N, CA, C, O and the ligand as a Tripos MOL2 file, in Angstrom:
@<TRIPOS>MOLECULE
protein
  273   271    69     0     0
PROTEIN
NO_CHARGES

@<TRIPOS>ATOM
      1 N          15.4980  -33.2400  -74.6750 N.3       1 MET1
      2 CA         14.0650  -33.2210  -74.3470 C.3       1 MET1
      3 C          13.3050  -34.1330  -75.3350 C.2       1 MET1
      4 O          13.4980  -34.0420  -76.5470 O.2       1 MET1
      5 N          12.4610  -34.9900  -74.8080 N.am      2 SER2
      6 CA         11.7190  -35.9060  -75.6740 C.3       2 SER2
      7 C          10.6060  -35.1600  -76.4020 C.2       2 SER2
      8 O          10.2230  -34.0480  -76.0390 O.2       2 SER2
      9 N          10.0980  -35.8250  -77.4550 N.am      3 LYS3
     10 CA          9.0270  -35.1860  -78.2360 C.3       3 LYS3
     11 C           7.7990  -34.9280  -77.3740 C.2       3 LYS3
     12 O           7.1370  -33.8970  -77.4970 O.2       3 LYS3
     13 N           7.5070  -35.9040  -76.4840 N.am      4 GLN4
     14 CA          6.3130  -35.7540  -75.6410 C.3       4 GLN4
     15 C           6.4810  -34.5800  -74.6720 C.2       4 GLN4
     16 O           5.5450  -33.8190  -74.4270 O.2       4 GLN4
     17 N           7.6770  -34.4540  -74.1360 N.am      5 ALA5
     18 CA          7.9230  -33.3570  -73.2060 C.3       5 ALA5
     19 C           7.7700  -32.0140  -73.9110 C.2       5 ALA5
     20 O           7.2580  -31.0540  -73.3360 O.2       5 ALA5
     21 N           8.2220  -31.9590  -75.1690 N.am      6 MET6
     22 CA          8.0910  -30.7100  -75.9290 C.3       6 MET6
     23 C           6.6260  -30.3770  -76.1850 C.2       6 MET6
     24 O           6.2140  -29.2180  -76.1280 O.2       6 MET6
     25 N           5.8400  -31.4350  -76.4720 N.am      7 ARG7
     26 CA          4.4130  -31.2250  -76.7320 C.3       7 ARG7
     27 C           3.7210  -30.7220  -75.4620 C.2       7 ARG7
     28 O           2.9000  -29.8070  -75.5160 O.2       7 ARG7
     29 N           4.0550  -31.3220  -74.3380 N.am      8 GLU8
     30 CA          3.4490  -30.9120  -73.0700 C.3       8 GLU8
     31 C           3.8320  -29.4690  -72.7430 C.2       8 GLU8
     32 O           3.0290  -28.7060  -72.2060 O.2       8 GLU8
     33 N           5.0640  -29.1130  -73.0750 N.am      9 ASP9
     34 CA          5.5260  -27.7520  -72.8170 C.3       9 ASP9
     35 C           4.7450  -26.7610  -73.6770 C.2       9 ASP9
     36 O           4.3740  -25.6850  -73.2090 O.2       9 ASP9
     37 N           4.4960  -27.1290  -74.9410 N.am     10 ALA10
     38 CA          3.7380  -26.2650  -75.8430 C.3      10 ALA10
     39 C           2.3130  -26.0880  -75.3380 C.2      10 ALA10
     40 O           1.7630  -24.9870  -75.3860 O.2      10 ALA10
     41 N           1.7140  -27.1810  -74.8500 N.am     11 GLU11
     42 CA          0.3440  -27.1030  -74.3280 C.3      11 GLU11
     43 C           0.2740  -26.1890  -73.1140 C.2      11 GLU11
     44 O          -0.6820  -25.4380  -72.9250 O.2      11 GLU11
     45 N           1.3160  -26.2770  -72.3030 N.am     12 ARG12
     46 CA          1.3500  -25.4330  -71.1050 C.3      12 ARG12
     47 C           1.4210  -23.9490  -71.4990 C.2      12 ARG12
     48 O           0.7630  -23.1020  -70.8930 O.2      12 ARG12
     49 N           2.2160  -23.6580  -72.5060 N.am     13 LEU13
     50 CA          2.3410  -22.2630  -72.9480 C.3      13 LEU13
     51 C           1.0120  -21.7270  -73.4820 C.2      13 LEU13
     52 O           0.6470  -20.5800  -73.2260 O.2      13 LEU13
     53 N           0.2900  -22.5770  -74.2320 N.am     14 VAL14
     54 CA         -1.0160  -22.1750  -74.7610 C.3      14 VAL14
     55 C          -1.9730  -21.8870  -73.6120 C.2      14 VAL14
     56 O          -2.7110  -20.9020  -73.6260 O.2      14 VAL14
     57 N          -1.9440  -22.7700  -72.6150 N.am     15 ARG15
     58 CA         -2.8300  -22.6090  -71.4640 C.3      15 ARG15
     59 C          -2.5120  -21.2950  -70.7290 C.2      15 ARG15
     60 O          -3.4180  -20.5600  -70.3350 O.2      15 ARG15
     61 N          -1.2410  -21.0210  -70.5570 N.am     16 GLU16
     62 CA         -0.8430  -19.7790  -69.8760 C.3      16 GLU16
     63 C          -1.2610  -18.5500  -70.6790 C.2      16 GLU16
     64 O          -1.6870  -17.5440  -70.1130 O.2      16 GLU16
     65 N          -1.1340  -18.6440  -72.0090 N.am     17 ALA17
     66 CA         -1.5290  -17.5260  -72.8650 C.3      17 ALA17
     67 C          -3.0200  -17.2680  -72.7510 C.2      17 ALA17
     68 O          -3.4630  -16.1190  -72.7240 O.2      17 ALA17
     69 N          -3.8030  -18.3640  -72.6850 N.am     18 MET18
     70 CA         -5.2530  -18.2110  -72.5640 C.3      18 MET18
     71 C          -5.6270  -17.5860  -71.2310 C.2      18 MET18
     72 O          -6.5540  -16.7790  -71.1560 O.2      18 MET18
     73 N          -4.9100  -17.9580  -70.1820 N.am     19 GLU19
     74 CA         -5.1830  -17.3860  -68.8630 C.3      19 GLU19
     75 C          -4.8630  -15.8880  -68.8640 C.2      19 GLU19
     76 O          -5.5830  -15.0910  -68.2630 O.2      19 GLU19
     77 N          -3.8000  -15.5230  -69.5290 N.am     20 LYS20
     78 CA         -3.4260  -14.1040  -69.6340 C.3      20 LYS20
     79 C          -4.5080  -13.3300  -70.3810 C.2      20 LYS20
     80 O          -4.8470  -12.2030  -70.0220 O.2      20 LYS20
     81 N          -5.0400  -13.9610  -71.4260 N.am     21 LYS21
     82 CA         -6.1130  -13.3420  -72.2030 C.3      21 LYS21
     83 C          -7.3060  -13.0460  -71.2960 C.2      21 LYS21
     84 O          -7.9270  -11.9870  -71.3880 O.2      21 LYS21
     85 N          -7.6120  -14.0010  -70.4200 N.am     22 GLY22
     86 CA         -8.7340  -13.8190  -69.5030 C.3      22 GLY22
     87 C          -8.5270  -12.6000  -68.6240 C.2      22 GLY22
     88 O          -9.4700  -11.8580  -68.3460 O.2      22 GLY22
     89 N          -7.2960  -12.3940  -68.1880 N.am     23 VAL23
     90 CA         -6.9870  -11.2340  -67.3520 C.3      23 VAL23
     91 C          -7.1680   -9.9460  -68.1560 C.2      23 VAL23
     92 O          -7.6600   -8.9420  -67.6400 O.2      23 VAL23
     93 N          -6.7600   -9.9920  -69.4340 N.am     24 THR24
     94 CA         -6.8720   -8.8130  -70.2890 C.3      24 THR24
     95 C          -8.3340   -8.3940  -70.4380 C.2      24 THR24
     96 O          -8.6590   -7.2070  -70.4020 O.2      24 THR24
     97 N          -9.2120   -9.3910  -70.6070 N.am     25 VAL25
     98 CA        -10.6420   -9.1070  -70.7400 C.3      25 VAL25
     99 C         -11.1530   -8.4160  -69.4720 C.2      25 VAL25
    100 O         -11.9550   -7.4840  -69.5340 O.2      25 VAL25
    101 N         -10.6730   -8.8930  -68.3300 N.am     26 LYS26
    102 CA        -11.0960   -8.3140  -67.0610 C.3      26 LYS26
    103 C         -10.6650   -6.8460  -66.9750 C.2      26 LYS26
    104 O         -11.4000   -6.0000  -66.4680 O.2      26 LYS26
    105 N          -9.4420   -6.5580  -67.4880 N.am     27 GLN27
    106 CA         -8.9490   -5.1810  -67.4340 C.3      27 GLN27
    107 C          -9.7590   -4.2650  -68.3430 C.2      27 GLN27
    108 O          -9.7690   -3.0480  -68.1590 O.2      27 GLN27
    109 N         -10.4470   -4.8630  -69.3370 N.am     28 GLY28
    110 CA        -11.2560   -4.0730  -70.2610 C.3      28 GLY28
    111 C         -12.5970   -3.6530  -69.6820 C.2      28 GLY28
    112 O         -13.3410   -2.9010  -70.3100 O.2      28 GLY28
    113 N         -12.9080   -4.1400  -68.4780 N.am     29 ASP29
    114 CA        -14.1690   -3.7650  -67.8450 C.3      29 ASP29
    115 C         -14.2400   -2.2590  -67.6270 C.2      29 ASP29
    116 O         -13.2230   -1.5920  -67.4340 O.2      29 ASP29
    117 N         -15.4570   -1.7420  -67.6630 N.am     30 THR30
    118 CA        -15.6600   -0.3170  -67.4890 C.3      30 THR30
    119 C         -15.8290    0.0070  -66.0040 C.2      30 THR30
    120 O         -16.6560   -0.5930  -65.3190 O.2      30 THR30
    121 N         -15.0450    0.9500  -65.5240 N.am     31 ARG31
    122 CA        -15.2000    1.3850  -64.1350 C.3      31 ARG31
    123 C         -16.0690    2.6320  -64.1210 C.2      31 ARG31
    124 O         -15.7810    3.6130  -64.8050 O.2      31 ARG31
    125 N         -17.1050    2.5820  -63.3550 N.am     32 ILE32
    126 CA        -18.0390    3.7070  -63.3100 C.3      32 ILE32
    127 C         -18.0990    4.2580  -61.8930 C.2      32 ILE32
    128 O         -18.2190    3.5060  -60.9260 O.2      32 ILE32
    129 N         -18.0140    5.5620  -61.7840 N.am     33 GLU33
    130 CA        -18.2100    6.1920  -60.4900 C.3      33 GLU33
    131 C         -19.6690    6.6290  -60.4430 C.2      33 GLU33
    132 O         -20.0540    7.6090  -61.0810 O.2      33 GLU33
    133 N         -20.4620    5.9060  -59.6950 N.am     34 ALA34
    134 CA        -21.8990    6.1470  -59.6670 C.3      34 ALA34
    135 C         -22.2940    6.8050  -58.3560 C.2      34 ALA34
    136 O         -21.8320    6.4160  -57.2840 O.2      34 ALA34
    137 N         -23.1550    7.8050  -58.4610 N.am     35 THR35
    138 CA        -23.6670    8.4760  -57.2720 C.3      35 THR35
    139 C         -25.0350    7.8980  -56.9210 C.2      35 THR35
    140 O         -25.9310    7.8390  -57.7630 O.2      35 THR35
    141 N         -25.1790    7.4830  -55.6980 N.am     36 CYS36
    142 CA        -26.4420    6.8940  -55.2560 C.3      36 CYS36
    143 C         -27.5740    7.9150  -55.3590 C.2      36 CYS36
    144 O         -27.4440    9.0480  -54.8970 O.2      36 CYS36
    145 N         -28.6870    7.4990  -55.9700 N.am     37 GLY37
    146 CA        -29.8330    8.3890  -56.1360 C.3      37 GLY37
    147 C         -30.5860    8.6270  -54.8340 C.2      37 GLY37
    148 O         -31.4220    9.5280  -54.7540 O.2      37 GLY37
    149 N         -30.2990    7.8390  -53.8330 N.am     38 LYS38
    150 CA        -31.0320    7.9650  -52.5700 C.3      38 LYS38
    151 C         -30.2630    8.7700  -51.5330 C.2      38 LYS38
    152 O         -30.7900    9.7160  -50.9480 O.2      38 LYS38
    153 N         -28.9860    8.3770  -51.3080 N.am     39 CYS39
    154 CA        -28.2210    9.0500  -50.2610 C.3      39 CYS39
    155 C         -27.0510    9.8770  -50.8070 C.2      39 CYS39
    156 O         -26.4140   10.6080  -50.0480 O.2      39 CYS39
    157 N         -26.7590    9.7770  -52.1070 N.am     40 GLY40
    158 CA        -25.7100   10.6000  -52.7070 C.3      40 GLY40
    159 C         -24.3090   10.0860  -52.5180 C.2      40 GLY40
    160 O         -23.3560   10.7730  -52.8840 O.2      40 GLY40
    161 N         -24.1420    8.9030  -51.9610 N.am     41 ALA41
    162 CA        -22.8040    8.3390  -51.7700 C.3      41 ALA41
    163 C         -22.2020    7.9270  -53.1050 C.2      41 ALA41
    164 O         -22.9070    7.4970  -54.0180 O.2      41 ALA41
    165 N         -20.8800    8.0690  -53.1990 N.am     42 LYS42
    166 CA        -20.1830    7.6510  -54.4180 C.3      42 LYS42
    167 C         -19.8900    6.1490  -54.3310 C.2      42 LYS42
    168 O         -19.3780    5.6540  -53.3260 O.2      42 LYS42
    169 N         -20.2300    5.4410  -55.4120 N.am     43 ASN43
    170 CA        -19.9660    4.0050  -55.4750 C.3      43 ASN43
    171 C         -19.1120    3.7110  -56.6880 C.2      43 ASN43
    172 O         -19.3660    4.2280  -57.7760 O.2      43 ASN43
    173 N         -18.0930    2.8760  -56.5000 N.am     44 ARG44
    174 CA        -17.2930    2.4570  -57.6510 C.3      44 ARG44
    175 C         -17.8820    1.1360  -58.1600 C.2      44 ARG44
    176 O         -17.8830    0.1200  -57.4650 O.2      44 ARG44
    177 N         -18.3800    1.1910  -59.3920 N.am     45 VAL45
    178 CA        -19.0630    0.0290  -59.9670 C.3      45 VAL45
    179 C         -18.2860   -0.4480  -61.1830 C.2      45 VAL45
    180 O         -17.7590    0.3620  -61.9470 O.2      45 VAL45
    181 N         -18.2160   -1.7580  -61.3630 N.am     46 THR46
    182 CA        -17.5540   -2.3190  -62.5410 C.3      46 THR46
    183 C         -18.5990   -2.9040  -63.4770 C.2      46 THR46
    184 O         -19.3940   -3.7520  -63.0730 O.2      46 THR46
    185 N         -18.5990   -2.4530  -64.7290 N.am     47 ALA47
    186 CA        -19.5320   -2.9570  -65.7380 C.3      47 ALA47
    187 C         -18.7630   -3.7950  -66.7520 C.2      47 ALA47
    188 O         -17.5800   -3.5500  -66.9910 O.2      47 ALA47
    189 N         -19.4270   -4.7830  -67.3510 N.am     48 PRO48
    190 CA        -18.7440   -5.5700  -68.3910 C.3      48 PRO48
    191 C         -18.2800   -4.6780  -69.5290 C.2      48 PRO48
    192 O         -18.8220   -3.5960  -69.7560 O.2      48 PRO48
    193 N         -17.2550   -5.1590  -70.2480 N.am     49 LYS49
    194 CA        -16.6740   -4.3670  -71.3290 C.3      49 LYS49
    195 C         -17.7350   -3.9110  -72.3350 C.2      49 LYS49
    196 O         -18.5980   -4.6930  -72.7330 O.2      49 LYS49
    197 N         -17.6640   -2.6610  -72.7350 N.am     50 GLY50
    198 CA        -18.5720   -2.1230  -73.7420 C.3      50 GLY50
    199 C         -19.9310   -1.7580  -73.2020 C.2      50 GLY50
    200 O         -20.7940   -1.3050  -73.9540 O.2      50 GLY50
    201 N         -20.1410   -1.9480  -71.9000 N.am     51 GLN51
    202 CA        -21.4430   -1.6490  -71.3160 C.3      51 GLN51
    203 C         -21.2890   -0.4870  -70.3520 C.2      51 GLN51
    204 O         -20.4180   -0.5090  -69.4830 O.2      51 GLN51
    205 N         -22.1210    0.5200  -70.4980 N.am     52 LEU52
    206 CA        -21.9830    1.7000  -69.6530 C.3      52 LEU52
    207 C         -23.0120    1.7060  -68.5250 C.2      52 LEU52
    208 O         -22.8810    2.4650  -67.5650 O.2      52 LEU52
    209 N         -24.0230    0.8700  -68.6410 N.am     53 ARG53
    210 CA        -25.0290    0.8140  -67.5910 C.3      53 ARG53
    211 C         -24.9840   -0.5360  -66.9070 C.2      53 ARG53
    212 O         -24.8550   -1.5770  -67.5510 O.2      53 ARG53
    213 N         -25.0910   -0.4970  -65.6070 N.am     54 THR54
    214 CA        -25.1120   -1.7560  -64.8720 C.3      54 THR54
    215 C         -25.8650   -1.5620  -63.5620 C.2      54 THR54
    216 O         -25.9760   -0.4490  -63.0470 O.2      54 THR54
    217 N         -26.3740   -2.6590  -63.0410 N.am     55 LYS55
    218 CA        -27.0840   -2.5820  -61.7650 C.3      55 LYS55
    219 C         -26.0730   -2.6070  -60.6270 C.2      55 LYS55
    220 O         -25.0420   -3.2740  -60.7060 O.2      55 LYS55
    221 N         -26.3840   -1.8780  -59.5840 N.am     56 PHE56
    222 CA        -25.5350   -1.9530  -58.4000 C.3      56 PHE56
    223 C         -26.3530   -1.6230  -57.1600 C.2      56 PHE56
    224 O         -27.4280   -1.0300  -57.2420 O.2      56 PHE56
    225 N         -25.8200   -2.0180  -56.0170 N.am     57 ALA57
    226 CA        -26.4480   -1.6910  -54.7470 C.3      57 ALA57
    227 C         -25.5270   -0.7340  -54.0060 C.2      57 ALA57
    228 O         -24.3310   -0.9960  -53.8780 O.2      57 ALA57
    229 N         -26.0660    0.3530  -53.5260 N.am     58 CYS58
    230 CA        -25.2720    1.3690  -52.8310 C.3      58 CYS58
    231 C         -24.5600    0.7720  -51.6260 C.2      58 CYS58
    232 O         -25.1580    0.0270  -50.8490 O.2      58 CYS58
    233 N         -23.2850    1.1000  -51.4730 N.am     59 LYS59
    234 CA        -22.5120    0.5440  -50.3620 C.3      59 LYS59
    235 C         -22.8840    1.1990  -49.0320 C.2      59 LYS59
    236 O         -22.6420    0.6380  -47.9630 O.2      59 LYS59
    237 N         -23.4750    2.3920  -49.1150 N.am     60 GLU60
    238 CA        -23.8420    3.1050  -47.8880 C.3      60 GLU60
    239 C         -25.2220    2.6880  -47.3800 C.2      60 GLU60
    240 O         -25.3800    2.3200  -46.2160 O.2      60 GLU60
    241 N         -26.2230    2.7520  -48.2730 N.am     61 CYS61
    242 CA        -27.5970    2.5060  -47.8220 C.3      61 CYS61
    243 C         -28.2100    1.2360  -48.4050 C.2      61 CYS61
    244 O         -29.3140    0.8520  -48.0170 O.2      61 CYS61
    245 N         -27.5060    0.5770  -49.3370 N.am     62 GLY62
    246 CA        -27.9900   -0.6640  -49.8970 C.3      62 GLY62
    247 C         -29.0820   -0.5170  -50.9390 C.2      62 GLY62
    248 O         -29.6700   -1.5110  -51.3640 O.2      62 GLY62
    249 N         -29.3640    0.7310  -51.3610 N.am     63 HIS63
    250 CA        -30.3850    0.9900  -52.3700 C.3      63 HIS63
    251 C         -29.9680    0.4110  -53.7160 C.2      63 HIS63
    252 O         -28.8860    0.7150  -54.2200 O.2      63 HIS63
    253 N         -30.8370   -0.4320  -54.3040 N.am     64 LYS64
    254 CA        -30.5230   -1.0430  -55.6030 C.3      64 LYS64
    255 C         -30.9720   -0.1260  -56.7310 C.2      64 LYS64
    256 O         -32.0810    0.4070  -56.7070 O.2      64 LYS64
    257 N         -30.0950    0.0550  -57.7250 N.am     65 GLN65
    258 CA        -30.3840    0.9780  -58.8140 C.3      65 GLN65
    259 C         -29.5150    0.6810  -60.0270 C.2      65 GLN65
    260 O         -28.6300   -0.1730  -59.9730 O.2      65 GLN65
    261 N         -29.7720    1.3930  -61.1260 N.am     66 ASP66
    262 CA        -28.9270    1.3030  -62.3100 C.3      66 ASP66
    263 C         -28.0340    2.5340  -62.3560 C.2      66 ASP66
    264 O         -28.4220    3.6010  -61.8810 O.2      66 ASP66
    265 N         -26.8320    2.3920  -62.9270 N.am     67 THR67
    266 CA        -25.9960    3.5810  -63.1490 C.3      67 THR67
    267 C         -26.5980    4.3700  -64.3040 C.2      67 THR67
    268 O         -27.2490    3.7930  -65.1750 O.2      67 THR67
    269 N         -26.3910    5.6690  -64.3180 N.am     68 LEU68
    270 CA        -26.9570    6.4990  -65.3770 C.3      68 LEU68
    271 C         -26.0450    6.4980  -66.5830 C.2      68 LEU68
    272 O         -26.3480    7.1440  -67.5860 O.2      68 LEU68
    273 ZN        -27.1220    5.1430  -51.0690 Zn       69 ZN69
@<TRIPOS>BOND
     1     1     2 1
     2     2     3 1
     3     3     4 2
     4     3     5 am
     5     5     6 1
     6     6     7 1
     7     7     8 2
     8     7     9 am
     9     9    10 1
    10    10    11 1
    11    11    12 2
    12    11    13 am
    13    13    14 1
    14    14    15 1
    15    15    16 2
    16    15    17 am
    17    17    18 1
    18    18    19 1
    19    19    20 2
    20    19    21 am
    21    21    22 1
    22    22    23 1
    23    23    24 2
    24    23    25 am
    25    25    26 1
    26    26    27 1
    27    27    28 2
    28    27    29 am
    29    29    30 1
    30    30    31 1
    31    31    32 2
    32    31    33 am
    33    33    34 1
    34    34    35 1
    35    35    36 2
    36    35    37 am
    37    37    38 1
    38    38    39 1
    39    39    40 2
    40    39    41 am
    41    41    42 1
    42    42    43 1
    43    43    44 2
    44    43    45 am
    45    45    46 1
    46    46    47 1
    47    47    48 2
    48    47    49 am
    49    49    50 1
    50    50    51 1
    51    51    52 2
    52    51    53 am
    53    53    54 1
    54    54    55 1
    55    55    56 2
    56    55    57 am
    57    57    58 1
    58    58    59 1
    59    59    60 2
    60    59    61 am
    61    61    62 1
    62    62    63 1
    63    63    64 2
    64    63    65 am
    65    65    66 1
    66    66    67 1
    67    67    68 2
    68    67    69 am
    69    69    70 1
    70    70    71 1
    71    71    72 2
    72    71    73 am
    73    73    74 1
    74    74    75 1
    75    75    76 2
    76    75    77 am
    77    77    78 1
    78    78    79 1
    79    79    80 2
    80    79    81 am
    81    81    82 1
    82    82    83 1
    83    83    84 2
    84    83    85 am
    85    85    86 1
    86    86    87 1
    87    87    88 2
    88    87    89 am
    89    89    90 1
    90    90    91 1
    91    91    92 2
    92    91    93 am
    93    93    94 1
    94    94    95 1
    95    95    96 2
    96    95    97 am
    97    97    98 1
    98    98    99 1
    99    99   100 2
   100    99   101 am
   101   101   102 1
   102   102   103 1
   103   103   104 2
   104   103   105 am
   105   105   106 1
   106   106   107 1
   107   107   108 2
   108   107   109 am
   109   109   110 1
   110   110   111 1
   111   111   112 2
   112   111   113 am
   113   113   114 1
   114   114   115 1
   115   115   116 2
   116   115   117 am
   117   117   118 1
   118   118   119 1
   119   119   120 2
   120   119   121 am
   121   121   122 1
   122   122   123 1
   123   123   124 2
   124   123   125 am
   125   125   126 1
   126   126   127 1
   127   127   128 2
   128   127   129 am
   129   129   130 1
   130   130   131 1
   131   131   132 2
   132   131   133 am
   133   133   134 1
   134   134   135 1
   135   135   136 2
   136   135   137 am
   137   137   138 1
   138   138   139 1
   139   139   140 2
   140   139   141 am
   141   141   142 1
   142   142   143 1
   143   143   144 2
   144   143   145 am
   145   145   146 1
   146   146   147 1
   147   147   148 2
   148   147   149 am
   149   149   150 1
   150   150   151 1
   151   151   152 2
   152   151   153 am
   153   153   154 1
   154   154   155 1
   155   155   156 2
   156   155   157 am
   157   157   158 1
   158   158   159 1
   159   159   160 2
   160   159   161 am
   161   161   162 1
   162   162   163 1
   163   163   164 2
   164   163   165 am
   165   165   166 1
   166   166   167 1
   167   167   168 2
   168   167   169 am
   169   169   170 1
   170   170   171 1
   171   171   172 2
   172   171   173 am
   173   173   174 1
   174   174   175 1
   175   175   176 2
   176   175   177 am
   177   177   178 1
   178   178   179 1
   179   179   180 2
   180   179   181 am
   181   181   182 1
   182   182   183 1
   183   183   184 2
   184   183   185 am
   185   185   186 1
   186   186   187 1
   187   187   188 2
   188   187   189 am
   189   189   190 1
   190   190   191 1
   191   191   192 2
   192   191   193 am
   193   193   194 1
   194   194   195 1
   195   195   196 2
   196   195   197 am
   197   197   198 1
   198   198   199 1
   199   199   200 2
   200   199   201 am
   201   201   202 1
   202   202   203 1
   203   203   204 2
   204   203   205 am
   205   205   206 1
   206   206   207 1
   207   207   208 2
   208   207   209 am
   209   209   210 1
   210   210   211 1
   211   211   212 2
   212   211   213 am
   213   213   214 1
   214   214   215 1
   215   215   216 2
   216   215   217 am
   217   217   218 1
   218   218   219 1
   219   219   220 2
   220   219   221 am
   221   221   222 1
   222   222   223 1
   223   223   224 2
   224   223   225 am
   225   225   226 1
   226   226   227 1
   227   227   228 2
   228   227   229 am
   229   229   230 1
   230   230   231 1
   231   231   232 2
   232   231   233 am
   233   233   234 1
   234   234   235 1
   235   235   236 2
   236   235   237 am
   237   237   238 1
   238   238   239 1
   239   239   240 2
   240   239   241 am
   241   241   242 1
   242   242   243 1
   243   243   244 2
   244   243   245 am
   245   245   246 1
   246   246   247 1
   247   247   248 2
   248   247   249 am
   249   249   250 1
   250   250   251 1
   251   251   252 2
   252   251   253 am
   253   253   254 1
   254   254   255 1
   255   255   256 2
   256   255   257 am
   257   257   258 1
   258   258   259 1
   259   259   260 2
   260   259   261 am
   261   261   262 1
   262   262   263 1
   263   263   264 2
   264   263   265 am
   265   265   266 1
   266   266   267 1
   267   267   268 2
   268   267   269 am
   269   269   270 1
   270   270   271 1
   271   271   272 2
@<TRIPOS>SUBSTRUCTURE
     1 MET1         2 RESIDUE 1 A MET
     2 SER2         6 RESIDUE 1 A SER
     3 LYS3        10 RESIDUE 1 A LYS
     4 GLN4        14 RESIDUE 1 A GLN
     5 ALA5        18 RESIDUE 1 A ALA
     6 MET6        22 RESIDUE 1 A MET
     7 ARG7        26 RESIDUE 1 A ARG
     8 GLU8        30 RESIDUE 1 A GLU
     9 ASP9        34 RESIDUE 1 A ASP
    10 ALA10       38 RESIDUE 1 A ALA
    11 GLU11       42 RESIDUE 1 A GLU
    12 ARG12       46 RESIDUE 1 A ARG
    13 LEU13       50 RESIDUE 1 A LEU
    14 VAL14       54 RESIDUE 1 A VAL
    15 ARG15       58 RESIDUE 1 A ARG
    16 GLU16       62 RESIDUE 1 A GLU
    17 ALA17       66 RESIDUE 1 A ALA
    18 MET18       70 RESIDUE 1 A MET
    19 GLU19       74 RESIDUE 1 A GLU
    20 LYS20       78 RESIDUE 1 A LYS
    21 LYS21       82 RESIDUE 1 A LYS
    22 GLY22       86 RESIDUE 1 A GLY
    23 VAL23       90 RESIDUE 1 A VAL
    24 THR24       94 RESIDUE 1 A THR
    25 VAL25       98 RESIDUE 1 A VAL
    26 LYS26      102 RESIDUE 1 A LYS
    27 GLN27      106 RESIDUE 1 A GLN
    28 GLY28      110 RESIDUE 1 A GLY
    29 ASP29      114 RESIDUE 1 A ASP
    30 THR30      118 RESIDUE 1 A THR
    31 ARG31      122 RESIDUE 1 A ARG
    32 ILE32      126 RESIDUE 1 A ILE
    33 GLU33      130 RESIDUE 1 A GLU
    34 ALA34      134 RESIDUE 1 A ALA
    35 THR35      138 RESIDUE 1 A THR
    36 CYS36      142 RESIDUE 1 A CYS
    37 GLY37      146 RESIDUE 1 A GLY
    38 LYS38      150 RESIDUE 1 A LYS
    39 CYS39      154 RESIDUE 1 A CYS
    40 GLY40      158 RESIDUE 1 A GLY
    41 ALA41      162 RESIDUE 1 A ALA
    42 LYS42      166 RESIDUE 1 A LYS
    43 ASN43      170 RESIDUE 1 A ASN
    44 ARG44      174 RESIDUE 1 A ARG
    45 VAL45      178 RESIDUE 1 A VAL
    46 THR46      182 RESIDUE 1 A THR
    47 ALA47      186 RESIDUE 1 A ALA
    48 PRO48      190 RESIDUE 1 A PRO
    49 LYS49      194 RESIDUE 1 A LYS
    50 GLY50      198 RESIDUE 1 A GLY
    51 GLN51      202 RESIDUE 1 A GLN
    52 LEU52      206 RESIDUE 1 A LEU
    53 ARG53      210 RESIDUE 1 A ARG
    54 THR54      214 RESIDUE 1 A THR
    55 LYS55      218 RESIDUE 1 A LYS
    56 PHE56      222 RESIDUE 1 A PHE
    57 ALA57      226 RESIDUE 1 A ALA
    58 CYS58      230 RESIDUE 1 A CYS
    59 LYS59      234 RESIDUE 1 A LYS
    60 GLU60      238 RESIDUE 1 A GLU
    61 CYS61      242 RESIDUE 1 A CYS
    62 GLY62      246 RESIDUE 1 A GLY
    63 HIS63      250 RESIDUE 1 A HIS
    64 LYS64      254 RESIDUE 1 A LYS
    65 GLN65      258 RESIDUE 1 A GLN
    66 ASP66      262 RESIDUE 1 A ASP
    67 THR67      266 RESIDUE 1 A THR
    68 LEU68      270 RESIDUE 1 A LEU
    69 ZN69       273 GROUP 0 **** ****
C-alpha cells in the first residue's frame, strides 16, 4: 500500500468516526411523552439533549404547545 493510499484510508476512518459521533448525539436526545392540553392525546416528542421542554404540535388536533 502506498503512503498516499494509507493517508486516504486514515482520513476515511476519521470521517466515519465523526459520522458515528453524530449518531451518538442523536441518541442522546430526550424522548418525552407529552399529553395534549387540548384533546388529551399522547404525543411522543423528541427534545434536544439536556432539554426537557420543547415545542410540539399535537398529532391528533394540531394544537401547538410546550411540553411541561
Ligand atoms: Zn391535541
